[in-house]
C-alpha positions, -999 to +999 in steps of 0.1 A: -015-318+214+016-328+193+025-353+167+049-358+138+026-338+115+031-308+137+069-308+134+089-292+106+122-275+099+104-242+094+071-228+106+058-198+087+030-178+103+011-162+075+004-171+039+008-137+023+034-129-003+063-129+022+052-162+037+047-179+003+081-167-010+099-178+022+082-212+020+091-217-016+128-207-010+130-230+020+114-259+002+139-255-026+166-261+000+149-294+010+134-282+042+101-293+056+077-264+060+044-258+077+024-227+068-002-215+093-028-189+082-059-175+099-078-173+066-092-199+042-072-215+014-090-193-011-074-163+005-038-175+003-017-147-008-033-123+016-037-087+005-016-093-026-047-111-041-064-077-044-034-053-046-023-035-077+013-049-080+035-019-083+072-022-073+099+004-068+129-010-088+163+006-096+183+006-128+159-018-147+158-024-185+124-007-185+141+025-170+170+023-194+147+020-224+131+053-214+165+070-210+164+069-172+199+067-157+192+054-122+216+038-097+216+024-062+234+055-049+207+079-063+179+057-050+194+054-015+198+091-013+162+096-023+151+069+001+169+084+031+156+119+023+120+107+023+124+083+052+139+110+075+156+082+096+162+088+133+193+081+154+179+047+164+171+035+129+204+016+123+187-016+109+160+002+089+187+022+071+207-010+065+177-026+049+171+005+028+207+002+015+203-035+009+171-029-010+185-002-033+217-022-040+199-055-047+165-047-062+175-062-096+189-096-084+166-101-054+133-087-067+133-080-105+150-111-117+132-133-091+098-121-104+109-127-139+120-162-130+084-169-119+072-162-154+060-126-148+065-095-168+064-058-161+046-032-182+071-012-203+059+021-188+076+034-156+055+057-134+068+086-114+052+087-079+061+103-046+082+129-062+084+149-029+070+182-019+088+199+010+109+168+014+126+154-017+113+120-028+118+100-060+141+120-081+135+096-110+106+074-122+109+039-105+073+025-101+070-007-122+036-024-127+033-062-128+014-073-159-014-094-143-011-074-110+001-090-078-027-116-082-006-133-109+024-133-086+002-151-060-010-177-085+025-184-098+038-189-063+009-212-053+014-232-085+051-238-077+043-246-040+018-272-051+047-294-063+058-298-027+024-303-010+018-337+006+056-341+008+076-313+023+049-287+026+018-287+049-007-259+049-029-253+080-056-228+070-081-212+094-054-217+120-045-187+140-012-185+159-017-173+194+016-177+212+053-184+206+068-214+224+101-204+241+128-224+259+155-208+280+173-193+249+153-202+218+119-201+201+110-237+192+075-234+179+041-218+184+006-225+197-024-220+174-061-224+174-074-245+144-107-243+126-122-269+151-112-244+179-087-268+192-053-256+207-025-272+187+013-269+192+037-268+162+074-272+165+104-263+143+140-251+144+129-218+129+097-198+133+090-171+108+065-143+115+049-133+082+016-122+096+014-088+081+007-055+099-019-041+121-038-015+100-069-038+098-072-031+136-086+004+137-083+006+175-046-002+173-042+023+145-057+050+167-035+039+196-003+042+175-014+073+155+014+098+147+013+126+173+021+153+147-010+144+127-034+154+154-062+132+168-072+104+143-104+112+124-137+095+134-145+084+099-113+063+094-118+034+069-101+000+069-081-005+037-067-039+046-086-067+065-095-072+102-072-102+103-043-077+100-047-070+137-011-069+150-016-098+174+018-114+164+035-082+172+022-086+207+033-122+208+068-112+198+069-086+225+056-111+251+088-133+246+111-103+248+113-092+211+113-056+200+090-037+178+099-002+166+084+028+146+049+015+151+036+051+148+048+053+112+020+043+088+013+045+051-024+056+051-041+072+021-061+105+019-088+094-006-109+065+008-145+057+002-167+030+018-166-001-003-201-005-019-196-043-017-181-044+018-168-076+033-164-063+068-171-033+090-156+000+077-143-017+046-129+010+023-116+015-012-085+036-018-089+060-047-060+073-067-073+109-066-075+128-098-047+154-099-068+179-118-096+179-093-100+206-067-097+193-032-120+212-007-129+210+029-165+205+042-173+242+038-163+244+001-129+261+005-098+248-013-076+229+011-042+247+015-023+268+016-005+244-008-032+227-030-034+190-025-022+170-056-013+133-055+020+120-068+042+142-045+039+134-008+012+111+004+020+116+041+017+154+038-018+149+021-029+126+049-017+150+076-034+180+060-067+161+057-065+147+092-062+182+106-096+193+092-121+197+119-147+176+101-136+140+093-141+141+056-131+161+025-144+164-011-128+164-045-146+184-072-140+176-109-158+173-142-165+141-161-136+147-185-112+147-155-128+116-139-127+096-171-090+102-177-076+104-142-097+085-117-085+051-106-089+028-076-060+010-061-061-028-064-067-054-090-105-056-086-109-022-103-080-026-127-092-057-145-076-050-178-041-052-161-051-080-138-065-101-167-038-090-191-061-075-216-037-052-234-062-037-260-087-030-233-061-013-211-049+008-241-085+020-248-090+029-211-058+050-211-065+067-244-103+071-242-109+072-205-123+046-181-160+051-186-168+017-172-151+025-138-166+060-135-201+048-143-198+018-120-189+041-090-216+066-098-241+037-099-229+019-068-214+045-044-234+072-027-200+090-022-199+097-060-223+125-069-229+139-104-249+169-117-249+191-147-247+223-127-232+234-094-266+245-083-278+209-085-245+193-073-243+211-039-278+201-026-269+165-035-236+168-016-254+182+014-280+154+014-251+131+021-236+153+049-265+173+064-246+180+096-217+197+078-232+213+046-210+227+019-216+264+013-227+270-023-212+305-024-178+293-010-176+264-035-187+286-064-160+312-055-134+284-052-142+270-086-146+304-102-112+316-091-095+284-104-114+285-137-105+322-142-068+314-139-069+284-162-089+303-188-059+326-194-031+317-217-006+293-202+021+319-195-003+335-170-012+304-150-002+316-115-015+286-095+006+259-077-018+231-087-015+240-124+023+242-120+024+207-106+000+193-132+022+207-160+053+192-143+036+158-142+026+160-179+063+164-189+068+127-181+053+107-210+038+079-189+021+103-165+009+126-193-014+098-205-033+100-171-032+138-165-056+161-183-043+193-200-058+220-177-092+235-187-119+251-167-138+227-145-172+243-148-190+241-181-188+215-209-193+182-190-212+172-159-196+180-125-187+151-101-181+154-064-165+126-044-167+125-006-135+112+009-122+098+042-087+087+054-081+050+048-055+027+064-032+007+043+003-003+055+024-003+086+058+012+081+071+000+115+071-035+129+092-062+145+128-053+147+152-075+128+188-075+116+198-080+080+193-118+084+157-112+094+164-125+129+142-109+155+161-088+180+156-086+218+157-056+240+195-059+242+197-058+203+207-095+202+190-120+179+165-144+194+175-179+184+150-196+161+128-165+155+125-145+122+102-118+109+096-108+073+073-086+051+050-061+067+053-078+101+089-066+102+081-031+088+094-047+055+128-051+072+145-039+103+114-027+120+107+002+096+129+004+065+107+031+049+110+055+078+083+081+078+074+077+041+076+052+014+089+059-021+058+038-030+061+003-045+083-008-017+058-031+000+052-061-023+089-060-033+099-056+004+080-088+011+100-107-016+133-092-004+129-101+033+114-135+026+143-146+004+168-132+029+151-151+058+152-184+038+189-180+032+196-171+068+176-201+081 
C-alpha cells in the first residue's frame, strides 16, 4: 500500500534522541521527513525520557572554571586506552577521534542552542582500574536531565508537523526495501496491523540497541565474562530488541562488536515494573562493602564504583550464585545512594536547585525511605543479628553466613577505626582518592566503621542490561557499510543502532556519558551527509 503520504526525502526509523535530532537537522534543510516509531507518541524520545542526562565533554567552560586543562589529545588517548580497540576497529577509532575533537561544536554548543544548561559541577567517573580511563573529570550533567532535551527537541519539531514532518507512531519497521544497488524505503506494520510501505531517498536506522532483548543479550554475551547470570534484569525496554540490526544484515549490511555491552553491576527489580524483568540501575555507594552470597567480600580487589564498570560486571558475573549484596549503614545510604535516571533524580529533572542542594548536603532521605518501603531488595535492621535473617528470607536457597559476614565487617571496621595513616585497605585508598575531587567529595562519606551508630542496610543486587557498544557498521558519514566495506546507497545508521558510530566507537568500555552525546553527534553528521 503506497501513496504520497508515504513518500519523503528522509525516513527515520526510531524517535529516540538520535532520530529526533536527525529529523530536526534534516527539516532545517527543507527536507520532507517521516519518523516511524514502534511506541506511542507519549514515549517519543525513547530511553532519554527516563535517562539521567550525563555527557562526556572535552575542554568545556565548566571544566576550565574548575581548573581542568583538558584537550582532544588527552581525551582521545584516554578513550583509546579504555576502548582497547582491535585491528578491525578502523571506523570506531575514527569516530572516537571525531568525538573528542568536536564535542564542543557538535554537542555542547548544540545543546546550548536548544536552550539547555549544564550543572556547574563536573563529575569524575570511569577513572580506570587495571586499564587507564578518564584521566580528568569530564562528566557533565544536563540541568533538567535528558527529559528536558527531549521536550525541547519535540517543541522545535512541532513547528514542522503537518508540513514537512510526519510522525507514524505505533508503527514498527519490519524490512528494508532494496533495489539493485540502493535502499529506497522500508516496510512497516502500523497500529491497525496493516503492512505499509514507505519510500525515501535516504533511510536512517535510529532504532536503538538490543539490550531490551535478554535472549539476544545472552546470545551475544562476552565470552571472557563466563556464562550470563540467570537473574539478568532489563534496564532498557523490550522494544530495544535488535530487529533492525537483523534487517540491515538481511540486505547485506554489516554489524560489528555486538559482544561489547555496557551493562551495570547493581540492578534491582523495579518495584513499579512496566514489563517482565524490568530493572532499576543503582549507582552503588562507594563506601558500602560488596559481598557474595556467602558473606565474603568480593575480591581480591574490592569493588568500588567510579573506576571500571566492565571489571565490576565481569567480577559479579563470575560468582556462582546470580546475585550479590551491598552492606552499608544508613549514613552511607543517605549520602551516596543514587538511582540512574530522571525518575529518581526529580530535583535535577524538575530543576529544583534548593531541593537538589539539600539532598547533596543533608542526604537523600526521600529516596532511601522510598526504596526501603517499596523494594524487598532493600533490607534494614538495627543489628547484624537481625539483618542477616531478613536477607536469608529473601534468598533461602543461598543463605548468607552470619559468621562470614560478621568477620568481613569486623575486619573492615577494625582497619577504619585506626588513624588514617594506618588504613591499609584498597577500598579506603580509593574512597580517599575520590574525595580529593571536590564534586565527588560531596557524594562520598569520610570513612567510618559501618557497624554501630546507625541502622544497617543490605541491598540484593543483580546484573542489569543498559547499552550496546557494538552495532551497525558505518563510515564517518553514517553510511551503512556492506561486507566489502563499501557504503550501501540510501542507508544510514545513527545513535545506539550504530554502536554510537562506526559499529562500536566505545570499544570494550565507555568513558561514560558518551551515549546521549553520541546520539547527537551521529544524528547531526547523518543529516549533513544526507
